[in-house]
ModelCIF file with pLDDT and N, C-alpha, C, O atoms, coordinates in Angstrom:
data_MODEL
#
_entry.id   MODEL 
#
_entity.id                         1 
_entity.type                       polymer 
_entity.pdbx_number_of_molecules   1 
#
_entity_poly.entity_id                      1 
_entity_poly.type                           'polypeptide(L)' 
_entity_poly.nstd_linkage                   no 
_entity_poly.nstd_monomer                   no 
_entity_poly.pdbx_seq_one_letter_code       MSNEIERFFEQQDEATKVAIIESRGDELTDILVSALEDALSILYGEMQPETVH 
_entity_poly.pdbx_seq_one_letter_code_can   MSNEIERFFEQQDEATKVAIIESRGDELTDILVSALEDALSILYGEMQPETVH 
_entity_poly.pdbx_strand_id                 A 
#
loop_
_entity_poly_seq.entity_id 
_entity_poly_seq.num 
_entity_poly_seq.mon_id 
_entity_poly_seq.hetero 
1 1  MET n 
1 2  SER n 
1 3  ASN n 
1 4  GLU n 
1 5  ILE n 
1 6  GLU n 
1 7  ARG n 
1 8  PHE n 
1 9  PHE n 
1 10 GLU n 
1 11 GLN n 
1 12 GLN n 
1 13 ASP n 
1 14 GLU n 
1 15 ALA n 
1 16 THR n 
1 17 LYS n 
1 18 VAL n 
1 19 ALA n 
1 20 ILE n 
1 21 ILE n 
1 22 GLU n 
1 23 SER n 
1 24 ARG n 
1 25 GLY n 
1 26 ASP n 
1 27 GLU n 
1 28 LEU n 
1 29 THR n 
1 30 ASP n 
1 31 ILE n 
1 32 LEU n 
1 33 VAL n 
1 34 SER n 
1 35 ALA n 
1 36 LEU n 
1 37 GLU n 
1 38 ASP n 
1 39 ALA n 
1 40 LEU n 
1 41 SER n 
1 42 ILE n 
1 43 LEU n 
1 44 TYR n 
1 45 GLY n 
1 46 GLU n 
1 47 MET n 
1 48 GLN n 
1 49 PRO n 
1 50 GLU n 
1 51 THR n 
1 52 VAL n 
1 53 HIS n 
#
_struct_asym.id          A 
_struct_asym.entity_id   1 
#
loop_
_ma_qa_metric.id 
_ma_qa_metric.mode 
_ma_qa_metric.name 
_ma_qa_metric.software_group_id 
_ma_qa_metric.type 
1 global pLDDT . pLDDT 
2 local  pLDDT . pLDDT 
#
_ma_qa_metric_global.metric_id      1 
_ma_qa_metric_global.metric_value   78.06 
_ma_qa_metric_global.model_id       1 
_ma_qa_metric_global.ordinal_id     1 
#
loop_
_ma_qa_metric_local.label_asym_id 
_ma_qa_metric_local.label_comp_id 
_ma_qa_metric_local.label_seq_id 
_ma_qa_metric_local.metric_id 
_ma_qa_metric_local.metric_value 
_ma_qa_metric_local.model_id 
_ma_qa_metric_local.ordinal_id 
A MET 1  2 51.00 1 1  
A SER 2  2 69.00 1 2  
A ASN 3  2 76.00 1 3  
A GLU 4  2 78.00 1 4  
A ILE 5  2 77.00 1 5  
A GLU 6  2 81.00 1 6  
A ARG 7  2 82.00 1 7  
A PHE 8  2 80.00 1 8  
A PHE 9  2 81.00 1 9  
A GLU 10 2 84.00 1 10 
A GLN 11 2 84.00 1 11 
A GLN 12 2 82.00 1 12 
A ASP 13 2 82.00 1 13 
A GLU 14 2 84.00 1 14 
A ALA 15 2 80.00 1 15 
A THR 16 2 78.00 1 16 
A LYS 17 2 80.00 1 17 
A VAL 18 2 78.00 1 18 
A ALA 19 2 72.00 1 19 
A ILE 20 2 75.00 1 20 
A ILE 21 2 78.00 1 21 
A GLU 22 2 76.00 1 22 
A SER 23 2 74.00 1 23 
A ARG 24 2 71.00 1 24 
A GLY 25 2 74.00 1 25 
A ASP 26 2 80.00 1 26 
A GLU 27 2 79.00 1 27 
A LEU 28 2 77.00 1 28 
A THR 29 2 84.00 1 29 
A ASP 30 2 85.00 1 30 
A ILE 31 2 81.00 1 31 
A LEU 32 2 84.00 1 32 
A VAL 33 2 90.00 1 33 
A SER 34 2 89.00 1 34 
A ALA 35 2 87.00 1 35 
A LEU 36 2 91.00 1 36 
A GLU 37 2 91.00 1 37 
A ASP 38 2 88.00 1 38 
A ALA 39 2 88.00 1 39 
A LEU 40 2 88.00 1 40 
A SER 41 2 87.00 1 41 
A ILE 42 2 84.00 1 42 
A LEU 43 2 84.00 1 43 
A TYR 44 2 82.00 1 44 
A GLY 45 2 78.00 1 45 
A GLU 46 2 71.00 1 46 
A MET 47 2 67.00 1 47 
A GLN 48 2 63.00 1 48 
A PRO 49 2 63.00 1 49 
A GLU 50 2 65.00 1 50 
A THR 51 2 63.00 1 51 
A VAL 52 2 61.00 1 52 
A HIS 53 2 60.00 1 53 
#
loop_
_atom_site.group_PDB 
_atom_site.id 
_atom_site.type_symbol 
_atom_site.label_atom_id 
_atom_site.label_alt_id 
_atom_site.label_comp_id 
_atom_site.label_asym_id 
_atom_site.label_entity_id 
_atom_site.label_seq_id 
_atom_site.pdbx_PDB_ins_code 
_atom_site.Cartn_x 
_atom_site.Cartn_y 
_atom_site.Cartn_z 
_atom_site.occupancy 
_atom_site.B_iso_or_equiv 
_atom_site.pdbx_formal_charge 
_atom_site.auth_seq_id 
_atom_site.auth_comp_id 
_atom_site.auth_asym_id 
_atom_site.auth_atom_id 
_atom_site.pdbx_PDB_model_num 
ATOM 1   N N  . MET A 1 1  ? 123.772 118.541 35.230 1.00 51.00 ? 1  MET A N  1 
ATOM 2   C CA . MET A 1 1  ? 124.474 117.294 35.409 1.00 51.00 ? 1  MET A CA 1 
ATOM 3   C C  . MET A 1 1  ? 125.793 117.386 34.637 1.00 51.00 ? 1  MET A C  1 
ATOM 4   O O  . MET A 1 1  ? 125.816 117.839 33.493 1.00 51.00 ? 1  MET A O  1 
ATOM 5   N N  . SER A 1 2  ? 126.874 116.960 35.257 1.00 69.00 ? 2  SER A N  1 
ATOM 6   C CA . SER A 1 2  ? 128.164 117.061 34.598 1.00 69.00 ? 2  SER A CA 1 
ATOM 7   C C  . SER A 1 2  ? 128.275 116.044 33.480 1.00 69.00 ? 2  SER A C  1 
ATOM 8   O O  . SER A 1 2  ? 127.537 115.059 33.445 1.00 69.00 ? 2  SER A O  1 
ATOM 9   N N  . ASN A 1 3  ? 129.194 116.287 32.574 1.00 76.00 ? 3  ASN A N  1 
ATOM 10  C CA . ASN A 1 3  ? 129.405 115.379 31.451 1.00 76.00 ? 3  ASN A CA 1 
ATOM 11  C C  . ASN A 1 3  ? 129.843 114.006 31.920 1.00 76.00 ? 3  ASN A C  1 
ATOM 12  O O  . ASN A 1 3  ? 129.476 112.999 31.314 1.00 76.00 ? 3  ASN A O  1 
ATOM 13  N N  . GLU A 1 4  ? 130.629 113.947 32.997 1.00 78.00 ? 4  GLU A N  1 
ATOM 14  C CA . GLU A 1 4  ? 131.106 112.662 33.513 1.00 78.00 ? 4  GLU A CA 1 
ATOM 15  C C  . GLU A 1 4  ? 129.948 111.805 34.005 1.00 78.00 ? 4  GLU A C  1 
ATOM 16  O O  . GLU A 1 4  ? 129.895 110.609 33.716 1.00 78.00 ? 4  GLU A O  1 
ATOM 17  N N  . ILE A 1 5  ? 129.035 112.395 34.735 1.00 77.00 ? 5  ILE A N  1 
ATOM 18  C CA . ILE A 1 5  ? 127.870 111.658 35.238 1.00 77.00 ? 5  ILE A CA 1 
ATOM 19  C C  . ILE A 1 5  ? 126.975 111.247 34.078 1.00 77.00 ? 5  ILE A C  1 
ATOM 20  O O  . ILE A 1 5  ? 126.475 110.123 34.040 1.00 77.00 ? 5  ILE A O  1 
ATOM 21  N N  . GLU A 1 6  ? 126.776 112.149 33.144 1.00 81.00 ? 6  GLU A N  1 
ATOM 22  C CA . GLU A 1 6  ? 125.935 111.849 31.987 1.00 81.00 ? 6  GLU A CA 1 
ATOM 23  C C  . GLU A 1 6  ? 126.535 110.698 31.175 1.00 81.00 ? 6  GLU A C  1 
ATOM 24  O O  . GLU A 1 6  ? 125.808 109.808 30.732 1.00 81.00 ? 6  GLU A O  1 
ATOM 25  N N  . ARG A 1 7  ? 127.836 110.711 30.984 1.00 82.00 ? 7  ARG A N  1 
ATOM 26  C CA . ARG A 1 7  ? 128.508 109.642 30.238 1.00 82.00 ? 7  ARG A CA 1 
ATOM 27  C C  . ARG A 1 7  ? 128.394 108.317 30.984 1.00 82.00 ? 7  ARG A C  1 
ATOM 28  O O  . ARG A 1 7  ? 128.197 107.272 30.362 1.00 82.00 ? 7  ARG A O  1 
ATOM 29  N N  . PHE A 1 8  ? 128.517 108.349 32.321 1.00 80.00 ? 8  PHE A N  1 
ATOM 30  C CA . PHE A 1 8  ? 128.381 107.145 33.128 1.00 80.00 ? 8  PHE A CA 1 
ATOM 31  C C  . PHE A 1 8  ? 127.012 106.518 32.916 1.00 80.00 ? 8  PHE A C  1 
ATOM 32  O O  . PHE A 1 8  ? 126.905 105.310 32.707 1.00 80.00 ? 8  PHE A O  1 
ATOM 33  N N  . PHE A 1 9  ? 125.960 107.338 32.967 1.00 81.00 ? 9  PHE A N  1 
ATOM 34  C CA . PHE A 1 9  ? 124.610 106.814 32.788 1.00 81.00 ? 9  PHE A CA 1 
ATOM 35  C C  . PHE A 1 9  ? 124.388 106.297 31.368 1.00 81.00 ? 9  PHE A C  1 
ATOM 36  O O  . PHE A 1 9  ? 123.660 105.322 31.179 1.00 81.00 ? 9  PHE A O  1 
ATOM 37  N N  . GLU A 1 10 ? 124.994 106.922 30.379 1.00 84.00 ? 10 GLU A N  1 
ATOM 38  C CA . GLU A 1 10 ? 124.894 106.420 29.011 1.00 84.00 ? 10 GLU A CA 1 
ATOM 39  C C  . GLU A 1 10 ? 125.546 105.045 28.895 1.00 84.00 ? 10 GLU A C  1 
ATOM 40  O O  . GLU A 1 10 ? 125.016 104.163 28.219 1.00 84.00 ? 10 GLU A O  1 
ATOM 41  N N  . GLN A 1 11 ? 126.694 104.855 29.550 1.00 84.00 ? 11 GLN A N  1 
ATOM 42  C CA . GLN A 1 11 ? 127.359 103.558 29.537 1.00 84.00 ? 11 GLN A CA 1 
ATOM 43  C C  . GLN A 1 11 ? 126.515 102.512 30.254 1.00 84.00 ? 11 GLN A C  1 
ATOM 44  O O  . GLN A 1 11 ? 126.423 101.373 29.798 1.00 84.00 ? 11 GLN A O  1 
ATOM 45  N N  . GLN A 1 12 ? 125.899 102.884 31.367 1.00 82.00 ? 12 GLN A N  1 
ATOM 46  C CA . GLN A 1 12 ? 125.024 101.963 32.102 1.00 82.00 ? 12 GLN A CA 1 
ATOM 47  C C  . GLN A 1 12 ? 123.833 101.578 31.233 1.00 82.00 ? 12 GLN A C  1 
ATOM 48  O O  . GLN A 1 12 ? 123.437 100.413 31.202 1.00 82.00 ? 12 GLN A O  1 
ATOM 49  N N  . ASP A 1 13 ? 123.264 102.544 30.533 1.00 82.00 ? 13 ASP A N  1 
ATOM 50  C CA . ASP A 1 13 ? 122.128 102.259 29.657 1.00 82.00 ? 13 ASP A CA 1 
ATOM 51  C C  . ASP A 1 13 ? 122.510 101.273 28.561 1.00 82.00 ? 13 ASP A C  1 
ATOM 52  O O  . ASP A 1 13 ? 121.761 100.341 28.269 1.00 82.00 ? 13 ASP A O  1 
ATOM 53  N N  . GLU A 1 14 ? 123.666 101.478 27.963 1.00 84.00 ? 14 GLU A N  1 
ATOM 54  C CA . GLU A 1 14 ? 124.131 100.589 26.892 1.00 84.00 ? 14 GLU A CA 1 
ATOM 55  C C  . GLU A 1 14 ? 124.377 99.179  27.425 1.00 84.00 ? 14 GLU A C  1 
ATOM 56  O O  . GLU A 1 14 ? 123.980 98.202  26.789 1.00 84.00 ? 14 GLU A O  1 
ATOM 57  N N  . ALA A 1 15 ? 125.021 99.062  28.572 1.00 80.00 ? 15 ALA A N  1 
ATOM 58  C CA . ALA A 1 15 ? 125.280 97.748  29.162 1.00 80.00 ? 15 ALA A CA 1 
ATOM 59  C C  . ALA A 1 15 ? 123.970 97.051  29.516 1.00 80.00 ? 15 ALA A C  1 
ATOM 60  O O  . ALA A 1 15 ? 123.858 95.834  29.374 1.00 80.00 ? 15 ALA A O  1 
ATOM 61  N N  . THR A 1 16 ? 122.989 97.807  29.972 1.00 78.00 ? 16 THR A N  1 
ATOM 62  C CA . THR A 1 16 ? 121.683 97.236  30.301 1.00 78.00 ? 16 THR A CA 1 
ATOM 63  C C  . THR A 1 16 ? 120.997 96.715  29.053 1.00 78.00 ? 16 THR A C  1 
ATOM 64  O O  . THR A 1 16 ? 120.433 95.620  29.069 1.00 78.00 ? 16 THR A O  1 
ATOM 65  N N  . LYS A 1 17 ? 121.035 97.481  27.971 1.00 80.00 ? 17 LYS A N  1 
ATOM 66  C CA . LYS A 1 17 ? 120.417 97.047  26.717 1.00 80.00 ? 17 LYS A CA 1 
ATOM 67  C C  . LYS A 1 17 ? 121.049 95.755  26.212 1.00 80.00 ? 17 LYS A C  1 
ATOM 68  O O  . LYS A 1 17 ? 120.340 94.848  25.777 1.00 80.00 ? 17 LYS A O  1 
ATOM 69  N N  . VAL A 1 18 ? 122.370 95.665  26.266 1.00 78.00 ? 18 VAL A N  1 
ATOM 70  C CA . VAL A 1 18 ? 123.071 94.464  25.815 1.00 78.00 ? 18 VAL A CA 1 
ATOM 71  C C  . VAL A 1 18 ? 122.678 93.265  26.666 1.00 78.00 ? 18 VAL A C  1 
ATOM 72  O O  . VAL A 1 18 ? 122.430 92.182  26.137 1.00 78.00 ? 18 VAL A O  1 
ATOM 73  N N  . ALA A 1 19 ? 122.621 93.451  27.970 1.00 72.00 ? 19 ALA A N  1 
ATOM 74  C CA . ALA A 1 19 ? 122.259 92.347  28.868 1.00 72.00 ? 19 ALA A CA 1 
ATOM 75  C C  . ALA A 1 19 ? 120.835 91.868  28.605 1.00 72.00 ? 19 ALA A C  1 
ATOM 76  O O  . ALA A 1 19 ? 120.571 90.666  28.646 1.00 72.00 ? 19 ALA A O  1 
ATOM 77  N N  . ILE A 1 20 ? 119.920 92.788  28.337 1.00 75.00 ? 20 ILE A N  1 
ATOM 78  C CA . ILE A 1 20 ? 118.535 92.406  28.051 1.00 75.00 ? 20 ILE A CA 1 
ATOM 79  C C  . ILE A 1 20 ? 118.467 91.633  26.741 1.00 75.00 ? 20 ILE A C  1 
ATOM 80  O O  . ILE A 1 20 ? 117.804 90.598  26.663 1.00 75.00 ? 20 ILE A O  1 
ATOM 81  N N  . ILE A 1 21 ? 119.135 92.118  25.732 1.00 78.00 ? 21 ILE A N  1 
ATOM 82  C CA . ILE A 1 21 ? 119.113 91.469  24.415 1.00 78.00 ? 21 ILE A CA 1 
ATOM 83  C C  . ILE A 1 21 ? 119.682 90.057  24.497 1.00 78.00 ? 21 ILE A C  1 
ATOM 84  O O  . ILE A 1 21 ? 119.159 89.136  23.871 1.00 78.00 ? 21 ILE A O  1 
ATOM 85  N N  . GLU A 1 22 ? 120.742 89.890  25.261 1.00 76.00 ? 22 GLU A N  1 
ATOM 86  C CA . GLU A 1 22 ? 121.417 88.600  25.351 1.00 76.00 ? 22 GLU A CA 1 
ATOM 87  C C  . GLU A 1 22 ? 120.883 87.735  26.500 1.00 76.00 ? 22 GLU A C  1 
ATOM 88  O O  . GLU A 1 22 ? 121.418 86.659  26.765 1.00 76.00 ? 22 GLU A O  1 
ATOM 89  N N  . SER A 1 23 ? 119.838 88.200  27.176 1.00 74.00 ? 23 SER A N  1 
ATOM 90  C CA . SER A 1 23 ? 119.196 87.459  28.274 1.00 74.00 ? 23 SER A CA 1 
ATOM 91  C C  . SER A 1 23 ? 120.183 87.027  29.348 1.00 74.00 ? 23 SER A C  1 
ATOM 92  O O  . SER A 1 23 ? 120.172 85.877  29.786 1.00 74.00 ? 23 SER A O  1 
ATOM 93  N N  . ARG A 1 24 ? 121.024 87.942  29.763 1.00 71.00 ? 24 ARG A N  1 
ATOM 94  C CA . ARG A 1 24 ? 121.990 87.659  30.831 1.00 71.00 ? 24 ARG A CA 1 
ATOM 95  C C  . ARG A 1 24 ? 121.455 88.265  32.122 1.00 71.00 ? 24 ARG A C  1 
ATOM 96  O O  . ARG A 1 24 ? 121.820 89.378  32.498 1.00 71.00 ? 24 ARG A O  1 
ATOM 97  N N  . GLY A 1 25 ? 120.592 87.524  32.787 1.00 74.00 ? 25 GLY A N  1 
ATOM 98  C CA . GLY A 1 25 ? 119.903 88.026  33.966 1.00 74.00 ? 25 GLY A CA 1 
ATOM 99  C C  . GLY A 1 25 ? 120.828 88.386  35.114 1.00 74.00 ? 25 GLY A C  1 
ATOM 100 O O  . GLY A 1 25 ? 120.653 89.433  35.737 1.00 74.00 ? 25 GLY A O  1 
ATOM 101 N N  . ASP A 1 26 ? 121.816 87.535  35.408 1.00 80.00 ? 26 ASP A N  1 
ATOM 102 C CA . ASP A 1 26 ? 122.718 87.818  36.525 1.00 80.00 ? 26 ASP A CA 1 
ATOM 103 C C  . ASP A 1 26 ? 123.523 89.086  36.283 1.00 80.00 ? 26 ASP A C  1 
ATOM 104 O O  . ASP A 1 26 ? 123.705 89.896  37.192 1.00 80.00 ? 26 ASP A O  1 
ATOM 105 N N  . GLU A 1 27 ? 123.998 89.253  35.071 1.00 79.00 ? 27 GLU A N  1 
ATOM 106 C CA . GLU A 1 27 ? 124.777 90.449  34.751 1.00 79.00 ? 27 GLU A CA 1 
ATOM 107 C C  . GLU A 1 27 ? 123.882 91.688  34.812 1.00 79.00 ? 27 GLU A C  1 
ATOM 108 O O  . GLU A 1 27 ? 124.306 92.742  35.287 1.00 79.00 ? 27 GLU A O  1 
ATOM 109 N N  . LEU A 1 28 ? 122.656 91.559  34.336 1.00 77.00 ? 28 LEU A N  1 
ATOM 110 C CA . LEU A 1 28 ? 121.721 92.675  34.392 1.00 77.00 ? 28 LEU A CA 1 
ATOM 111 C C  . LEU A 1 28 ? 121.446 93.072  35.840 1.00 77.00 ? 28 LEU A C  1 
ATOM 112 O O  . LEU A 1 28 ? 121.408 94.258  36.169 1.00 77.00 ? 28 LEU A O  1 
ATOM 113 N N  . THR A 1 29 ? 121.257 92.081  36.694 1.00 84.00 ? 29 THR A N  1 
ATOM 114 C CA . THR A 1 29 ? 121.035 92.361  38.112 1.00 84.00 ? 29 THR A CA 1 
ATOM 115 C C  . THR A 1 29 ? 122.227 93.102  38.711 1.00 84.00 ? 29 THR A C  1 
ATOM 116 O O  . THR A 1 29 ? 122.049 94.057  39.467 1.00 84.00 ? 29 THR A O  1 
ATOM 117 N N  . ASP A 1 30 ? 123.440 92.667  38.377 1.00 85.00 ? 30 ASP A N  1 
ATOM 118 C CA . ASP A 1 30 ? 124.643 93.332  38.888 1.00 85.00 ? 30 ASP A CA 1 
ATOM 119 C C  . ASP A 1 30 ? 124.709 94.783  38.426 1.00 85.00 ? 30 ASP A C  1 
ATOM 120 O O  . ASP A 1 30 ? 125.071 95.666  39.203 1.00 85.00 ? 30 ASP A O  1 
ATOM 121 N N  . ILE A 1 31 ? 124.362 95.034  37.167 1.00 81.00 ? 31 ILE A N  1 
ATOM 122 C CA . ILE A 1 31 ? 124.384 96.396  36.620 1.00 81.00 ? 31 ILE A CA 1 
ATOM 123 C C  . ILE A 1 31 ? 123.368 97.267  37.348 1.00 81.00 ? 31 ILE A C  1 
ATOM 124 O O  . ILE A 1 31 ? 123.667 98.399  37.727 1.00 81.00 ? 31 ILE A O  1 
ATOM 125 N N  . LEU A 1 32 ? 122.168 96.732  37.539 1.00 84.00 ? 32 LEU A N  1 
ATOM 126 C CA . LEU A 1 32 ? 121.119 97.512  38.195 1.00 84.00 ? 32 LEU A CA 1 
ATOM 127 C C  . LEU A 1 32 ? 121.452 97.798  39.653 1.00 84.00 ? 32 LEU A C  1 
ATOM 128 O O  . LEU A 1 32 ? 121.203 98.901  40.140 1.00 84.00 ? 32 LEU A O  1 
ATOM 129 N N  . VAL A 1 33 ? 122.008 96.823  40.349 1.00 90.00 ? 33 VAL A N  1 
ATOM 130 C CA . VAL A 1 33 ? 122.401 97.038  41.747 1.00 90.00 ? 33 VAL A CA 1 
ATOM 131 C C  . VAL A 1 33 ? 123.499 98.087  41.833 1.00 90.00 ? 33 VAL A C  1 
ATOM 132 O O  . VAL A 1 33 ? 123.467 98.958  42.702 1.00 90.00 ? 33 VAL A O  1 
ATOM 133 N N  . SER A 1 34 ? 124.462 98.004  40.937 1.00 89.00 ? 34 SER A N  1 
ATOM 134 C CA . SER A 1 34 ? 125.555 98.979  40.915 1.00 89.00 ? 34 SER A CA 1 
ATOM 135 C C  . SER A 1 34 ? 125.021 100.395 40.655 1.00 89.00 ? 34 SER A C  1 
ATOM 136 O O  . SER A 1 34 ? 125.437 101.354 41.306 1.00 89.00 ? 34 SER A O  1 
ATOM 137 N N  . ALA A 1 35 ? 124.109 100.509 39.711 1.00 87.00 ? 35 ALA A N  1 
ATOM 138 C CA . ALA A 1 35 ? 123.527 101.818 39.397 1.00 87.00 ? 35 ALA A CA 1 
ATOM 139 C C  . ALA A 1 35 ? 122.745 102.365 40.589 1.00 87.00 ? 35 ALA A C  1 
ATOM 140 O O  . ALA A 1 35 ? 122.807 103.560 40.878 1.00 87.00 ? 35 ALA A O  1 
ATOM 141 N N  . LEU A 1 36 ? 122.016 101.499 41.276 1.00 91.00 ? 36 LEU A N  1 
ATOM 142 C CA . LEU A 1 36 ? 121.268 101.935 42.441 1.00 91.00 ? 36 LEU A CA 1 
ATOM 143 C C  . LEU A 1 36 ? 122.204 102.381 43.562 1.00 91.00 ? 36 LEU A C  1 
ATOM 144 O O  . LEU A 1 36 ? 121.954 103.394 44.215 1.00 91.00 ? 36 LEU A O  1 
ATOM 145 N N  . GLU A 1 37 ? 123.276 101.629 43.785 1.00 91.00 ? 37 GLU A N  1 
ATOM 146 C CA . GLU A 1 37 ? 124.248 102.012 44.809 1.00 91.00 ? 37 GLU A CA 1 
ATOM 147 C C  . GLU A 1 37 ? 124.877 103.357 44.484 1.00 91.00 ? 37 GLU A C  1 
ATOM 148 O O  . GLU A 1 37 ? 125.056 104.192 45.371 1.00 91.00 ? 37 GLU A O  1 
ATOM 149 N N  . ASP A 1 38 ? 125.216 103.572 43.206 1.00 88.00 ? 38 ASP A N  1 
ATOM 150 C CA . ASP A 1 38 ? 125.796 104.850 42.796 1.00 88.00 ? 38 ASP A CA 1 
ATOM 151 C C  . ASP A 1 38 ? 124.813 105.999 43.009 1.00 88.00 ? 38 ASP A C  1 
ATOM 152 O O  . ASP A 1 38 ? 125.190 107.062 43.503 1.00 88.00 ? 38 ASP A O  1 
ATOM 153 N N  . ALA A 1 39 ? 123.561 105.781 42.637 1.00 88.00 ? 39 ALA A N  1 
ATOM 154 C CA . ALA A 1 39 ? 122.552 106.826 42.796 1.00 88.00 ? 39 ALA A CA 1 
ATOM 155 C C  . ALA A 1 39 ? 122.348 107.158 44.272 1.00 88.00 ? 39 ALA A C  1 
ATOM 156 O O  . ALA A 1 39 ? 122.260 108.330 44.639 1.00 88.00 ? 39 ALA A O  1 
ATOM 157 N N  . LEU A 1 40 ? 122.273 106.136 45.114 1.00 88.00 ? 40 LEU A N  1 
ATOM 158 C CA . LEU A 1 40 ? 122.097 106.381 46.543 1.00 88.00 ? 40 LEU A CA 1 
ATOM 159 C C  . LEU A 1 40 ? 123.315 107.075 47.147 1.00 88.00 ? 40 LEU A C  1 
ATOM 160 O O  . LEU A 1 40 ? 123.177 107.907 48.043 1.00 88.00 ? 40 LEU A O  1 
ATOM 161 N N  . SER A 1 41 ? 124.494 106.736 46.661 1.00 87.00 ? 41 SER A N  1 
ATOM 162 C CA . SER A 1 41 ? 125.713 107.379 47.143 1.00 87.00 ? 41 SER A CA 1 
ATOM 163 C C  . SER A 1 41 ? 125.708 108.868 46.789 1.00 87.00 ? 41 SER A C  1 
ATOM 164 O O  . SER A 1 41 ? 126.085 109.710 47.604 1.00 87.00 ? 41 SER A O  1 
ATOM 165 N N  . ILE A 1 42 ? 125.282 109.177 45.579 1.00 84.00 ? 42 ILE A N  1 
ATOM 166 C CA . ILE A 1 42 ? 125.205 110.579 45.154 1.00 84.00 ? 42 ILE A CA 1 
ATOM 167 C C  . ILE A 1 42 ? 124.190 111.325 46.010 1.00 84.00 ? 42 ILE A C  1 
ATOM 168 O O  . ILE A 1 42 ? 124.460 112.431 46.478 1.00 84.00 ? 42 ILE A O  1 
ATOM 169 N N  . LEU A 1 43 ? 123.025 110.722 46.213 1.00 84.00 ? 43 LEU A N  1 
ATOM 170 C CA . LEU A 1 43 ? 121.992 111.367 47.032 1.00 84.00 ? 43 LEU A CA 1 
ATOM 171 C C  . LEU A 1 43 ? 122.451 111.528 48.467 1.00 84.00 ? 43 LEU A C  1 
ATOM 172 O O  . LEU A 1 43 ? 122.196 112.565 49.080 1.00 84.00 ? 43 LEU A O  1 
ATOM 173 N N  . TYR A 1 44 ? 123.119 110.535 49.013 1.00 82.00 ? 44 TYR A N  1 
ATOM 174 C CA . TYR A 1 44 ? 123.608 110.606 50.383 1.00 82.00 ? 44 TYR A CA 1 
ATOM 175 C C  . TYR A 1 44 ? 124.611 111.753 50.521 1.00 82.00 ? 44 TYR A C  1 
ATOM 176 O O  . TYR A 1 44 ? 124.587 112.491 51.506 1.00 82.00 ? 44 TYR A O  1 
ATOM 177 N N  . GLY A 1 45 ? 125.491 111.896 49.528 1.00 78.00 ? 45 GLY A N  1 
ATOM 178 C CA . GLY A 1 45 ? 126.468 112.976 49.555 1.00 78.00 ? 45 GLY A CA 1 
ATOM 179 C C  . GLY A 1 45 ? 125.827 114.343 49.489 1.00 78.00 ? 45 GLY A C  1 
ATOM 180 O O  . GLY A 1 45 ? 126.331 115.293 50.087 1.00 78.00 ? 45 GLY A O  1 
ATOM 181 N N  . GLU A 1 46 ? 124.724 114.460 48.772 1.00 71.00 ? 46 GLU A N  1 
ATOM 182 C CA . GLU A 1 46 ? 124.037 115.726 48.662 1.00 71.00 ? 46 GLU A CA 1 
ATOM 183 C C  . GLU A 1 46 ? 123.243 116.062 49.912 1.00 71.00 ? 46 GLU A C  1 
ATOM 184 O O  . GLU A 1 46 ? 122.943 117.229 50.164 1.00 71.00 ? 46 GLU A O  1 
ATOM 185 N N  . MET A 1 47 ? 122.899 115.041 50.702 1.00 67.00 ? 47 MET A N  1 
ATOM 186 C CA . MET A 1 47 ? 122.080 115.257 51.885 1.00 67.00 ? 47 MET A CA 1 
ATOM 187 C C  . MET A 1 47 ? 122.898 115.418 53.159 1.00 67.00 ? 47 MET A C  1 
ATOM 188 O O  . MET A 1 47 ? 122.324 115.640 54.225 1.00 67.00 ? 47 MET A O  1 
ATOM 189 N N  . GLN A 1 48 ? 124.208 115.315 53.080 1.00 63.00 ? 48 GLN A N  1 
ATOM 190 C CA . GLN A 1 48 ? 125.055 115.453 54.238 1.00 63.00 ? 48 GLN A CA 1 
ATOM 191 C C  . GLN A 1 48 ? 124.933 116.877 54.802 1.00 63.00 ? 48 GLN A C  1 
ATOM 192 O O  . GLN A 1 48 ? 125.149 117.850 54.079 1.00 63.00 ? 48 GLN A O  1 
ATOM 193 N N  . PRO A 1 49 ? 124.593 116.996 56.066 1.00 63.00 ? 49 PRO A N  1 
ATOM 194 C CA . PRO A 1 49 ? 124.509 118.341 56.656 1.00 63.00 ? 49 PRO A CA 1 
ATOM 195 C C  . PRO A 1 49 ? 125.905 118.915 56.833 1.00 63.00 ? 49 PRO A C  1 
ATOM 196 O O  . PRO A 1 49 ? 126.876 118.184 57.031 1.00 63.00 ? 49 PRO A O  1 
ATOM 197 N N  . GLU A 1 50 ? 125.985 120.224 56.760 1.00 65.00 ? 50 GLU A N  1 
ATOM 198 C CA . GLU A 1 50 ? 127.267 120.879 56.969 1.00 65.00 ? 50 GLU A CA 1 
ATOM 199 C C  . GLU A 1 50 ? 127.634 120.807 58.454 1.00 65.00 ? 50 GLU A C  1 
ATOM 200 O O  . GLU A 1 50 ? 126.769 120.860 59.328 1.00 65.00 ? 50 GLU A O  1 
ATOM 201 N N  . THR A 1 51 ? 128.926 120.686 58.711 1.00 63.00 ? 51 THR A N  1 
ATOM 202 C CA . THR A 1 51 ? 129.405 120.640 60.082 1.00 63.00 ? 51 THR A CA 1 
ATOM 203 C C  . THR A 1 51 ? 129.318 122.022 60.700 1.00 63.00 ? 51 THR A C  1 
ATOM 204 O O  . THR A 1 51 ? 129.763 123.005 60.106 1.00 63.00 ? 51 THR A O  1 
ATOM 205 N N  . VAL A 1 52 ? 128.746 122.097 61.890 1.00 61.00 ? 52 VAL A N  1 
ATOM 206 C CA . VAL A 1 52 ? 128.635 123.361 62.600 1.00 61.00 ? 52 VAL A CA 1 
ATOM 207 C C  . VAL A 1 52 ? 129.625 123.350 63.741 1.00 61.00 ? 52 VAL A C  1 
ATOM 208 O O  . VAL A 1 52 ? 129.600 122.448 64.577 1.00 61.00 ? 52 VAL A O  1 
ATOM 209 N N  . HIS A 1 53 ? 130.491 124.337 63.785 1.00 60.00 ? 53 HIS A N  1 
ATOM 210 C CA . HIS A 1 53 ? 131.506 124.409 64.845 1.00 60.00 ? 53 HIS A CA 1 
ATOM 211 C C  . HIS A 1 53 ? 131.132 125.434 65.874 1.00 60.00 ? 53 HIS A C  1 
ATOM 212 O O  . HIS A 1 53 ? 131.867 125.635 66.841 1.00 60.00 ? 53 HIS A O  1 
#
């Protein structure tokens, strides 16, 4: 895993911890949805078949 991706997940983890501590449910939901969208985007990019000419 690249350092950029690892750093992104560390930032997401920190933001999630803060939201849980401060009981900010809407913000926590937004963070989790964003993380899920990012993960699915990464997986989708890895699953793209190569173009055959």
